[in-house]
Steps between C-alpha positions, in 0.01 A plus 500: 500500500182446686332778700559304823875478430514873425322581828731260687812653344414875522227513765135587478544874558747536214288299257186692606682833450619392153149384407353828623758695299411305185128556567551874546706516179232305311220727624703815422576393143141389444362833621746714305470308173130419486295686757647848438440467126137400554450781754634762260267371226207503740592852611491620140161339444370647826606852400322457166184380671504791744531744207205336326290516816576870533398559140176308555432701814548824309269374225234411757524847653456661158206275414334570835530875449358471146210289626425751776503781245257314272269424792501865608418613146209254484366622835524860387311422179226324697470796733476740207231288336305481826525876539374552143204268561413680824512837327286376215251352749482835684442685176221259403336539840513877474353497151213275610413729786 
């Protein structure tokens, strides 16, 4: 049968409704068999990536705190050395006088 004969025999509305039903069935089966599987795989990968980002963030926080500690220690050592030099300069000035 030709599409024109089918439309002539059953009417356009009936043929259009049947075509729409087939299209809806096709889309439903495609989504449930292929798209849902891919979405669940992508969801698993996404959860893994989020966990890795959290771990990296925690590592960055630890490294930043360690770096700040090292910088503070270096500043304190410089201050102590400057204070020692000032004291030694004062002592030398007093001894010269």
